[in-house]
C-alpha positions as a Markdown table, in Angstrom:
| # | Residue | x | y | z |
|---|---|---|---|---|
| 1 | Met | 60.6 | -16.5 | 52.3 |
| 2 | Arg | 60.4 | -14.2 | 49.3 |
| 3 | Asp | 56.9 | -12.8 | 48.5 |
| 4 | Asn | 56.3 | -13.2 | 44.7 |
| 5 | Arg | 52.9 | -11.7 | 44.7 |
| 6 | Val | 52.2 | -8.8 | 42.3 |
| 7 | Val | 51.4 | -5.6 | 44.1 |
| 8 | Asn | 49.2 | -3.0 | 42.3 |
| 9 | Lys | 50.6 | 0.5 | 42.7 |
| 10 | Val | 48.9 | 3.8 | 42.1 |
| 11 | Pro | 50.9 | 5.9 | 39.6 |
| 12 | Asn | 52.7 | 8.9 | 41.0 |
| 13 | Val | 50.7 | 12.0 | 40.0 |
| 14 | Arg | 53.8 | 14.0 | 39.6 |
| 15 | Met | 55.2 | 11.6 | 37.1 |
| 16 | Leu | 52.0 | 11.8 | 35.0 |
| 17 | Arg | 52.7 | 15.5 | 34.4 |
| 18 | Phe | 55.8 | 14.7 | 32.4 |
| 19 | Ile | 54.2 | 12.2 | 30.0 |
| 20 | Pro | 53.3 | 14.8 | 27.3 |
| 21 | Gln | 56.9 | 16.2 | 27.4 |
| 22 | Val | 58.3 | 12.7 | 27.1 |
| 23 | Leu | 56.1 | 11.8 | 24.2 |
| 24 | Phe | 57.0 | 15.1 | 22.4 |
| 25 | Leu | 60.7 | 14.4 | 22.8 |
| 26 | Leu | 60.3 | 10.9 | 21.4 |
| 27 | Phe | 58.5 | 12.4 | 18.4 |
| 28 | Val | 61.3 | 14.9 | 17.8 |
| 29 | Val | 63.9 | 12.1 | 18.0 |
| 30 | Ser | 62.0 | 10.0 | 15.6 |
| 31 | Ile | 61.9 | 12.8 | 13.0 |
| 32 | Ile | 65.7 | 13.3 | 13.2 |
| 33 | Gln | 66.5 | 9.6 | 13.1 |
| 34 | Ser | 63.9 | 8.4 | 10.7 |
| 35 | Pro | 65.7 | 9.4 | 7.5 |
| 36 | Val | 68.7 | 7.3 | 8.7 |
| 37 | Asp | 67.0 | 4.4 | 10.4 |
| 38 | Gly | 64.4 | 4.0 | 7.7 |
| 39 | Gln | 66.7 | 3.9 | 4.7 |
| 40 | Asn | 66.6 | 0.1 | 4.4 |
| 41 | Ala | 62.9 | -0.3 | 5.3 |
| 42 | Ala | 60.9 | -2.2 | 2.7 |
| 43 | Gly | 58.8 | 0.0 | 0.5 |
| 44 | Arg | 56.1 | -0.8 | -2.1 |
| 45 | Ile | 54.8 | 0.8 | -5.3 |
| 46 | Glu | 51.5 | -0.5 | -6.6 |
| 47 | Gly | 48.7 | 0.5 | -8.8 |
| 48 | Arg | 46.5 | -0.5 | -11.8 |
| 49 | Val | 46.7 | 0.1 | -15.5 |
| 50 | Ile | 43.3 | 1.2 | -16.9 |
| 51 | Asp | 42.2 | 1.8 | -20.4 |
| 52 | Lys | 40.1 | 5.0 | -19.9 |
| 53 | Gly | 38.7 | 4.9 | -23.4 |
| 54 | Lys | 37.2 | 1.4 | -22.9 |
| 55 | Asp | 36.8 | 1.9 | -19.1 |
| 56 | Gln | 38.4 | -1.5 | -18.4 |
| 57 | Pro | 41.6 | -2.8 | -16.8 |
| 58 | Val | 44.6 | -3.9 | -19.0 |
| 59 | Ser | 45.9 | -7.3 | -18.2 |
| 60 | Gln | 49.3 | -8.8 | -19.0 |
| 61 | Gln | 50.6 | -5.3 | -19.6 |
| 62 | Ile | 54.4 | -4.9 | -18.9 |
| 63 | Val | 55.1 | -2.2 | -16.3 |
| 64 | Ile | 58.7 | -1.1 | -15.8 |
| 65 | Leu | 60.3 | 0.3 | -12.6 |
| 66 | Arg | 63.5 | 2.4 | -12.8 |
| 67 | Ile | 65.4 | 2.9 | -9.6 |
| 68 | His | 67.5 | 6.1 | -9.4 |
| 69 | Gln | 70.1 | 6.5 | -6.6 |
| 70 | Glu | 72.9 | 9.0 | -6.2 |
| 71 | Ser | 76.3 | 7.8 | -7.4 |
| 72 | Lys | 74.8 | 4.5 | -8.7 |
| 73 | Asp | 73.7 | 3.2 | -12.0 |
| 74 | Val | 70.0 | 3.2 | -12.7 |
| 75 | Gln | 68.5 | -0.2 | -11.9 |
| 76 | Gln | 65.4 | -1.6 | -13.7 |
| 77 | Arg | 62.7 | -4.1 | -12.8 |
| 78 | Asp | 59.6 | -5.1 | -14.6 |
| 79 | Thr | 56.4 | -7.0 | -14.0 |
| 80 | Lys | 53.0 | -7.8 | -15.7 |
| 81 | Thr | 49.6 | -6.7 | -14.6 |
| 82 | Asp | 47.1 | -9.4 | -13.5 |
| 83 | Asn | 43.5 | -9.8 | -14.8 |
| 84 | Ser | 42.4 | -6.8 | -12.8 |
| 85 | Gly | 45.1 | -4.6 | -14.2 |
| 86 | Ala | 47.0 | -4.5 | -10.9 |
| 87 | Tyr | 50.8 | -4.5 | -10.5 |
| 88 | Ala | 53.2 | -4.2 | -7.6 |
| 89 | Phe | 56.9 | -3.8 | -6.8 |
| 90 | Asp | 58.0 | -4.8 | -3.3 |
| 91 | Asn | 61.1 | -4.6 | -1.2 |
| 92 | Leu | 62.0 | -1.1 | -2.3 |
| 93 | Ser | 64.4 | 1.2 | -0.5 |
| 94 | Thr | 63.0 | 4.2 | 1.5 |
| 95 | Ala | 66.3 | 6.0 | 1.6 |
| 96 | Phe | 66.1 | 9.8 | 1.0 |
| 97 | Asp | 68.5 | 9.7 | -2.0 |
| 98 | Val | 66.4 | 7.2 | -4.0 |
| 99 | His | 63.5 | 8.0 | -6.3 |
| 100 | Tyr | 61.6 | 5.8 | -8.8 |
| 101 | Val | 60.1 | 6.1 | -12.2 |
| 102 | Val | 57.1 | 3.8 | -13.3 |
| 103 | Ser | 56.3 | 3.5 | -17.0 |
| 104 | Thr | 54.4 | 1.4 | -19.6 |
| 105 | Thr | 54.0 | 1.5 | -23.3 |
| 106 | Tyr | 50.6 | 1.0 | -24.9 |
| 107 | Asp | 49.8 | 1.3 | -28.6 |
| 108 | Gly | 53.2 | 2.9 | -29.3 |
| 109 | Glu | 52.7 | 5.6 | -26.6 |
| 110 | Glu | 54.7 | 5.7 | -23.4 |
| 111 | Tyr | 53.0 | 6.6 | -20.1 |
| 112 | Val | 55.4 | 7.7 | -17.4 |
| 113 | Glu | 55.1 | 8.6 | -13.7 |
| 114 | Lys | 58.3 | 10.3 | -12.4 |
| 115 | Asp | 59.9 | 11.3 | -9.2 |
| 116 | Ile | 58.2 | 8.8 | -6.9 |
| 117 | Val | 59.7 | 8.9 | -3.4 |
| 118 | Leu | 59.2 | 6.5 | -0.6 |
| 119 | Ser | 60.0 | 7.1 | 3.0 |
| 120 | Glu | 59.5 | 5.7 | 6.5 |
| 121 | Trp | 56.5 | 8.0 | 6.8 |
| 122 | Val | 55.1 | 7.0 | 3.5 |
| 123 | Pro | 56.6 | 3.5 | 2.6 |
| 124 | Arg | 53.7 | 2.6 | 0.3 |
| 125 | Val | 52.6 | 4.6 | -2.7 |
| 126 | Lys | 49.8 | 3.9 | -5.2 |
| 127 | Val | 50.5 | 4.9 | -8.8 |
| 128 | Asn | 47.6 | 4.2 | -11.2 |
| 129 | Ile | 48.3 | 4.5 | -14.9 |
| 130 | Asp | 45.4 | 5.7 | -17.1 |
| 131 | Ile | 45.8 | 5.1 | -20.8 |
| 132 | Gly | 43.7 | 5.5 | -23.9 |
| 133 | Gly | 41.0 | 8.1 | -23.5 |
| 134 | Phe | 41.7 | 11.8 | -23.5 |
| 135 | Thr | 40.2 | 15.2 | -23.9 |
| 136 | Asp | 41.5 | 18.0 | -26.2 |
| 137 | Asp | 39.2 | 20.7 | -24.8 |
| 138 | Pro | 41.3 | 23.5 | -23.4 |
| 139 | Ser | 38.4 | 24.8 | -21.3 |
| 140 | Lys | 38.9 | 21.7 | -19.1 |
| 141 | Val | 42.3 | 23.1 | -17.9 |
| 142 | Lys | 42.2 | 25.9 | -15.4 |
| 143 | Ile | 45.1 | 27.9 | -13.9 |
| 144 | Arg | 44.0 | 28.3 | -10.4 |
| 145 | Gln | 46.9 | 30.5 | -9.3 |
| 146 | His | 49.8 | 32.0 | -11.1 |
| 147 | Thr | 52.4 | 33.4 | -8.8 |
| 148 | Ile | 55.4 | 35.5 | -9.9 |
| 149 | Val | 58.3 | 36.3 | -7.6 |
| 150 | Ile | 60.7 | 39.0 | -8.6 |
| 151 | Thr | 64.0 | 39.3 | -6.7 |
| 152 | Pro | 67.5 | 40.7 | -7.3 |
| 153 | Pro | 69.6 | 39.0 | -10.0 |
| 154 | Pro | 72.3 | 36.4 | -9.6 |
| 155 | Ala | 75.8 | 37.6 | -8.6 |
| 156 | Asp | 77.1 | 37.4 | -12.1 |
| 157 | His | 74.6 | 40.1 | -13.3 |
| 158 | Ala | 74.8 | 43.8 | -12.6 |
| 159 | Gln | 72.3 | 44.5 | -9.9 |
| 160 | His | 70.7 | 47.5 | -11.6 |
| 161 | Gln | 70.4 | 45.8 | -15.0 |
| 162 | Ala | 68.6 | 42.6 | -14.4 |
| 163 | Val | 66.2 | 40.7 | -12.1 |
| 164 | Ser | 65.5 | 37.1 | -11.2 |
| 165 | Val | 62.0 | 35.9 | -11.9 |
| 166 | Met | 60.4 | 32.7 | -10.4 |
| 167 | Glu | 57.0 | 31.5 | -11.6 |
| 168 | Ile | 54.8 | 29.0 | -9.9 |
| 169 | Ile | 51.6 | 27.9 | -11.7 |
| 170 | Gly | 48.9 | 25.9 | -10.1 |
| 171 | Val | 47.0 | 23.9 | -12.8 |
| 172 | Glu | 43.8 | 21.8 | -12.6 |
| 173 | Asn | 42.6 | 19.4 | -15.2 |
| 174 | Thr | 38.9 | 19.4 | -14.3 |
| 175 | Ser | 38.1 | 16.5 | -16.7 |
| 176 | Asp | 38.1 | 12.8 | -15.8 |
| 177 | Ala | 40.3 | 12.1 | -18.7 |
| 178 | Val | 43.9 | 13.2 | -19.5 |
| 179 | Phe | 44.2 | 16.4 | -21.5 |
| 180 | Arg | 46.1 | 16.1 | -24.8 |
| 181 | Phe | 46.3 | 18.8 | -27.4 |
| 182 | Asp | 47.9 | 19.0 | -30.8 |
| 183 | Leu | 50.1 | 22.2 | -31.0 |
| 184 | Asp | 51.9 | 22.8 | -34.2 |
| 185 | Asn | 51.6 | 19.1 | -35.2 |
| 186 | Gln | 53.0 | 18.2 | -31.8 |
| 187 | Ser | 51.1 | 16.3 | -29.1 |
| 188 | Thr | 51.3 | 18.2 | -25.8 |
| 189 | Gly | 49.7 | 18.4 | -22.4 |
| 190 | Leu | 50.5 | 21.9 | -21.1 |
| 191 | Tyr | 51.9 | 24.9 | -22.9 |
| 192 | Phe | 52.7 | 28.4 | -21.7 |
| 193 | Asn | 53.9 | 31.5 | -23.4 |
| 194 | Leu | 57.0 | 33.0 | -22.0 |
| 195 | Pro | 57.8 | 36.7 | -21.7 |
| 196 | Lys | 60.2 | 38.3 | -24.2 |
| 197 | Gly | 63.9 | 38.6 | -23.3 |
| 198 | Tyr | 64.2 | 35.7 | -20.8 |
| 199 | Glu | 67.5 | 33.9 | -20.4 |
| 200 | Ala | 69.0 | 31.2 | -18.2 |
| 201 | Leu | 65.7 | 29.3 | -18.0 |
| 202 | Arg | 65.6 | 26.6 | -15.4 |
| 203 | Ile | 62.6 | 24.3 | -15.1 |
| 204 | Asp | 61.6 | 22.7 | -11.8 |
| 205 | Ser | 62.6 | 19.0 | -11.7 |
| 206 | Gly | 59.8 | 18.3 | -9.2 |
| 207 | Phe | 57.2 | 18.5 | -12.0 |
| 208 | Lys | 56.4 | 14.9 | -13.1 |
| 209 | Gln | 56.3 | 15.8 | -16.8 |
| 210 | Asp | 59.2 | 16.7 | -19.1 |
| 211 | Met | 58.9 | 20.3 | -20.2 |
| 212 | Thr | 61.0 | 22.0 | -22.9 |
| 213 | Ala | 61.4 | 25.5 | -24.0 |
| 214 | Gln | 60.7 | 26.1 | -27.7 |
| 215 | Thr | 61.3 | 29.7 | -28.7 |
| 216 | Ala | 58.8 | 31.7 | -26.6 |
| 217 | Arg | 56.8 | 28.7 | -25.3 |
| 218 | Leu | 57.2 | 26.1 | -22.5 |
| 219 | Ile | 55.7 | 22.8 | -23.6 |
| 220 | Ala | 55.0 | 19.5 | -21.8 |
| 221 | Asn | 55.5 | 16.4 | -23.9 |
| 222 | Gln | 53.1 | 14.2 | -22.0 |
| 223 | Pro | 49.3 | 14.4 | -21.5 |
| 224 | Leu | 48.1 | 16.2 | -18.4 |
| 225 | Glu | 46.5 | 13.9 | -15.8 |
| 226 | Pro | 43.2 | 14.8 | -14.2 |
| 227 | Gly | 43.4 | 16.7 | -10.9 |
| 228 | Asn | 45.9 | 19.3 | -9.6 |
| 229 | Ser | 49.5 | 19.9 | -10.7 |
| 230 | Arg | 52.1 | 22.6 | -10.2 |
| 231 | Val | 54.7 | 23.9 | -12.6 |
| 232 | Gly | 57.7 | 26.0 | -11.6 |
| 233 | Phe | 60.4 | 27.6 | -13.5 |
| 234 | Ser | 62.8 | 30.6 | -13.2 |
| 235 | Tyr | 64.8 | 32.8 | -15.4 |
| 236 | Val | 66.7 | 36.1 | -15.6 |
| 237 | Val | 65.4 | 39.2 | -17.4 |
| 238 | His | 67.4 | 42.4 | -18.2 |
| 239 | Ile | 65.7 | 45.7 | -17.4 |
| 240 | Asp | 66.4 | 49.1 | -18.9 |
| 241 | Ser | 63.5 | 51.6 | -18.3 |
| 242 | Gly | 61.3 | 48.8 | -17.1 |
| 243 | Leu | 60.2 | 45.1 | -17.0 |
| 244 | Asp | 57.6 | 43.6 | -19.3 |
| 245 | Leu | 56.4 | 40.1 | -18.4 |
| 246 | Ser | 53.2 | 40.3 | -20.4 |
| 247 | Arg | 52.1 | 37.3 | -22.5 |
| 248 | Lys | 49.1 | 35.8 | -24.1 |
| 249 | Leu | 47.3 | 33.3 | -21.8 |
| 250 | Thr | 46.9 | 29.8 | -23.0 |
| 251 | Phe | 44.3 | 28.8 | -20.4 |
| 252 | Asp | 41.7 | 30.5 | -18.3 |
| 253 | Thr | 43.3 | 31.9 | -15.2 |
| 254 | Asp | 41.6 | 32.6 | -11.9 |
| 255 | Glu | 44.2 | 34.7 | -10.1 |
| 256 | Val | 47.7 | 36.2 | -10.7 |
| 257 | Tyr | 50.0 | 37.3 | -7.9 |
| 258 | Val | 53.2 | 39.2 | -8.3 |
| 259 | Phe | 55.7 | 39.5 | -5.3 |
| 260 | Val | 58.4 | 42.2 | -5.7 |
| 261 | Ser | 61.1 | 42.0 | -3.0 |
| 262 | Glu | 62.0 | 45.2 | -1.2 |
| 263 | Gly | 64.9 | 47.0 | -2.9 |
| 264 | Thr | 64.0 | 45.7 | -6.3 |
| 265 | Pro | 63.5 | 48.9 | -8.3 |
| 266 | Leu | 60.2 | 48.2 | -9.9 |
| 267 | Thr | 56.6 | 49.5 | -9.6 |
| 268 | Ser | 53.5 | 48.1 | -11.4 |
| 269 | Gln | 52.1 | 49.8 | -14.5 |
| 270 | Ser | 49.7 | 46.9 | -15.2 |
| 271 | Arg | 46.1 | 47.4 | -16.0 |
| 272 | Ile | 45.1 | 44.0 | -14.5 |
| 273 | Leu | 46.9 | 44.2 | -11.2 |
| 274 | Gly | 45.5 | 46.1 | -8.2 |
| 275 | Ala | 47.4 | 48.5 | -5.9 |
| 276 | Gly | 50.4 | 47.0 | -4.2 |
| 277 | Arg | 50.4 | 46.2 | -0.6 |
| 278 | Arg | 53.5 | 45.8 | 1.5 |
| 279 | Glu | 53.8 | 42.6 | 3.6 |
| 280 | Gln | 56.4 | 40.9 | 5.6 |
| 281 | Val | 57.0 | 37.2 | 4.7 |
| 282 | His | 59.5 | 35.6 | 7.0 |
| 283 | Glu | 61.6 | 38.7 | 7.7 |
| 284 | Gln | 61.6 | 39.9 | 4.1 |
| 285 | Ile | 59.3 | 42.7 | 2.9 |
| 286 | Tyr | 57.5 | 42.4 | -0.4 |
| 287 | Thr | 55.2 | 44.6 | -2.4 |
| 288 | Ile | 52.4 | 42.3 | -3.5 |
| 289 | Tyr | 50.1 | 42.9 | -6.5 |
| 290 | Ala | 47.1 | 40.8 | -7.4 |
| 291 | Thr | 44.3 | 40.5 | -9.9 |
| 292 | Asp | 40.7 | 40.8 | -8.9 |
| 293 | Pro | 39.4 | 37.3 | -8.0 |
| 294 | Ala | 36.0 | 38.3 | -9.2 |
| 295 | Lys | 37.4 | 39.0 | -12.7 |
| 296 | Pro | 39.3 | 35.9 | -13.9 |
| 297 | Leu | 41.4 | 36.1 | -17.0 |
| 298 | Thr | 40.4 | 34.2 | -20.1 |
| 299 | Thr | 42.2 | 32.1 | -22.7 |
| 300 | Gly | 43.8 | 34.4 | -25.4 |
| 301 | Gln | 43.8 | 37.5 | -23.2 |
| 302 | Ile | 47.0 | 39.5 | -23.0 |
| 303 | Ala | 48.1 | 39.5 | -19.3 |
| 304 | Asp | 49.4 | 43.0 | -18.8 |
| 305 | Leu | 52.4 | 42.6 | -16.5 |
| 306 | Arg | 54.4 | 45.8 | -17.1 |
| 307 | Phe | 56.6 | 47.3 | -14.4 |
| 308 | Lys | 58.4 | 50.7 | -14.4 |
| 309 | Ala | 62.0 | 50.8 | -13.2 |
| 310 | Met | 62.8 | 53.2 | -10.4 |
| 311 | Asn | 66.2 | 54.8 | -9.5 |
| 312 | Arg | 66.9 | 52.8 | -6.4 |
| 313 | Asn | 69.6 | 50.4 | -5.3 |
| 314 | Pro | 68.4 | 46.8 | -5.0 |
| 315 | Ser | 68.8 | 44.9 | -1.8 |
| 316 | Asn | 70.8 | 41.7 | -1.1 |
| 317 | Pro | 69.3 | 38.3 | -2.2 |
| 318 | Thr | 66.4 | 37.4 | 0.0 |
| 319 | Leu | 65.6 | 34.6 | 2.3 |
| 320 | Ile | 63.2 | 33.1 | -0.1 |
| 321 | Ala | 66.0 | 32.8 | -2.7 |
| 322 | Leu | 68.1 | 31.1 | -0.2 |
| 323 | Ile | 65.4 | 28.5 | 0.5 |
| 324 | Ala | 64.7 | 28.0 | -3.2 |
| 325 | Ile | 68.4 | 27.4 | -4.0 |
| 326 | Ser | 68.8 | 25.0 | -1.1 |
| 327 | Ala | 65.7 | 23.0 | -2.1 |
| 328 | Ala | 66.9 | 22.9 | -5.7 |
| 329 | Leu | 70.0 | 21.0 | -4.6 |
| 330 | Ala | 67.6 | 18.2 | -3.6 |
| 331 | Gly | 65.9 | 18.5 | -7.0 |
| 332 | Gly | 62.8 | 20.5 | -5.9 |
| 333 | Phe | 62.9 | 24.3 | -5.6 |
| 334 | Leu | 59.1 | 24.2 | -6.3 |
| 335 | Val | 58.5 | 22.7 | -2.9 |
| 336 | Ala | 60.2 | 25.7 | -1.2 |
| 337 | Ala | 58.4 | 28.1 | -3.5 |
| 338 | Ile | 55.0 | 26.7 | -2.9 |
| 339 | Phe | 55.1 | 26.7 | 0.9 |
| 340 | Lys | 56.7 | 30.2 | 1.0 |
| 341 | Met | 54.4 | 31.8 | -1.6 |
| 342 | Arg | 51.1 | 30.1 | -1.1 |
| 343 | Arg | 48.5 | 32.7 | -0.2 |
| 344 | Pro | 47.7 | 32.3 | 3.5 |
| 345 | Thr | 44.1 | 31.2 | 4.1 |
| 346 | Leu | 44.1 | 31.3 | 7.8 |
| 347 | Asn | 44.6 | 34.7 | 9.4 |
| 348 | Thr | 45.6 | 34.3 | 13.0 |
| 349 | Ala | 47.2 | 36.7 | 15.5 |
| 350 | Asp | 50.4 | 34.6 | 15.5 |
| 351 | Asp | 50.8 | 35.1 | 11.8 |
| 352 | Thr | 50.8 | 38.9 | 12.0 |
| 353 | Gln | 53.2 | 39.1 | 14.9 |
| 354 | Lys | 56.9 | 39.9 | 14.3 |
| 355 | Pro | 58.8 | 36.6 | 13.7 |
| 356 | Lys | 60.2 | 35.3 | 17.0 |
| 357 | Gly | 63.6 | 33.7 | 17.5 |
| 358 | Leu | 64.5 | 30.7 | 15.3 |
| 359 | Pro | 63.3 | 27.4 | 16.7 |
| 360 | Asp | 65.6 | 24.4 | 17.1 |
| 361 | Ala | 68.6 | 26.6 | 17.3 |
| 362 | Ser | 70.1 | 25.1 | 20.4 |
| 363 | Trp | 70.2 | 21.4 | 19.3 |
| 364 | Leu | 70.9 | 22.2 | 15.7 |
| 365 | Gly | 74.2 | 23.8 | 16.7 |
| 366 | Lys | 75.3 | 20.4 | 18.0 |
| 367 | Leu | 74.8 | 18.6 | 14.7 |
| 368 | Asp | 77.5 | 17.9 | 12.1 |
| 369 | Ala | 77.1 | 18.7 | 8.4 |
| 370 | Ala | 75.8 | 15.3 | 7.5 |
| 371 | Asp | 73.1 | 15.4 | 10.2 |
| 372 | Leu | 72.1 | 18.9 | 9.2 |
| 373 | Glu | 71.7 | 17.7 | 5.6 |
| 374 | Arg | 69.5 | 14.8 | 6.7 |
| 375 | Thr | 67.4 | 17.1 | 8.8 |
| 376 | Arg | 67.0 | 19.5 | 5.9 |
| 377 | Val | 65.8 | 16.7 | 3.6 |
| 378 | Ala | 63.5 | 15.4 | 6.4 |
| 379 | Arg | 61.9 | 18.9 | 6.8 |
| 380 | Leu | 61.3 | 19.2 | 3.0 |
| 381 | Glu | 59.8 | 15.7 | 2.9 |
| 382 | Ile | 57.4 | 16.5 | 5.7 |
| 383 | Ile | 56.3 | 19.7 | 4.0 |
| 384 | Thr | 55.8 | 17.8 | 0.7 |
| 385 | Arg | 53.7 | 15.3 | 2.5 |
| 386 | Leu | 51.6 | 18.0 | 4.1 |
| 387 | Glu | 51.0 | 19.5 | 0.7 |
| 388 | Ala | 49.8 | 16.1 | -0.6 |
| 389 | Leu | 47.5 | 15.5 | 2.4 |
| 390 | Tyr | 46.0 | 19.0 | 2.1 |
| 391 | Glu | 45.4 | 18.6 | -1.7 |
| 392 | Ala | 43.7 | 15.2 | -1.0 |
| 393 | Arg | 41.6 | 16.9 | 1.7 |
| 394 | Glu | 42.9 | 14.4 | 4.3 |
| 395 | Ile | 43.7 | 17.2 | 6.8 |
| 396 | Ser | 41.7 | 20.3 | 7.5 |
| 397 | Glu | 42.8 | 23.8 | 6.3 |
| 398 | Arg | 43.4 | 24.9 | 9.9 |
| 399 | Val | 45.6 | 21.9 | 10.8 |
| 400 | Tyr | 47.5 | 22.3 | 7.5 |
| 401 | Asn | 48.3 | 26.0 | 8.0 |
| 402 | Arg | 49.5 | 25.5 | 11.6 |
| 403 | Leu | 51.7 | 22.4 | 10.7 |
| 404 | Arg | 53.1 | 24.1 | 7.6 |
| 405 | Lys | 54.1 | 27.3 | 9.5 |
| 406 | Glu | 55.8 | 25.2 | 12.1 |
| 407 | Gln | 57.8 | 23.2 | 9.5 |
| 408 | Val | 58.7 | 26.3 | 7.5 |
| 409 | Asp | 60.1 | 27.9 | 10.6 |
| 410 | Arg | 62.1 | 24.8 | 11.5 |
| 411 | Leu | 63.4 | 24.5 | 7.9 |
| 412 | Glu | 64.6 | 28.1 | 8.1 |
| 413 | Ser | 66.5 | 27.3 | 11.3 |
| 414 | Val | 68.3 | 24.4 | 9.5 |
| 415 | Leu | 69.2 | 26.5 | 6.5 |
| 416 | Val | 70.6 | 29.3 | 8.7 |
| 417 | Gln | 72.7 | 26.7 | 10.5 |
| 418 | Ile | 73.9 | 25.1 | 7.2 |
| 419 | Asn | 74.9 | 28.5 | 5.7 |
| 420 | Gly | 76.6 | 29.6 | 8.9 |
């Protein structure tokens, strides 16, 4: 007769040793497959419409959702807020090639939240819309860090006659209300002066506000929301005997950093930048100049950013330019610039060692072009999520730095494989 009794067995100790490795492999597989498997998962965008001037919710307010997907017409849905000012859109795609825009119009003024992305990792996003109240006090807006990266020019410019300049500006609206300012009879949120002689200006599409260049200014057409934002843009400047990026500051500025790639024939003549220091950033050498953090710059001050040209041959385009261009194809060179140029806050022995061999190289070589592209997008999305978690103080600084370094290294491996 067959014995159907259950027999309790003691787990094999040797098998237990392999559990961490198995879990790690499952995690890696989930990262690779998630952008594909999760494309049809149901997402949700929700939030509330609040009149900040009256400090009360706005009920029966029409909220519009626009759905943007590659190679397809823009779709539109709308809904109304309930008595608490809440709204929601359900059953949304989490595919990597879809992004959303939420907007509402109140008292003749449109309020827009752009470039909202859902994913299997973040299928639910809250987008609150604050309307009404605002502040026009420029002292409430602080430039926490202004980073300028100078590299060799594009291929269609003579190497000794021009340079490419990328600027990344970290902004904080310290007020609880949106910032709105009348500039030359135009309502604006942010405005920056641009240096003389710039051309081929390109504004980062990852910034949620529309920005336009008007003569020597870069202007945002919408109010600046409370909290932290980042603005990125790039351009080309011709150099003769030197390079002058000086301009009058429109907001108080805590710190300015200038990265000059090795081989770019420039040396600082600025009165506000300290002595340059040479550092290696992912296999590329930069001379880095910085202002004194104890001496922040003030609104209306002329930021002296003059550089003298030297008689040297510039180097080839750097790895950071490669990453920036690759991310730009996905509509966000700012993401690449931020995680490459953010000043390290954790100084570990691993960070100072010479970069080791590229990770992921073995299995990446087995992927086709489509899989590599999905992996690249997944890495960028993970890095973007890490930025959001760190800004929201949901992960510690130590954890953020370690995870970011790991993802940057893996993204570099993907880019090297894509570019052959």
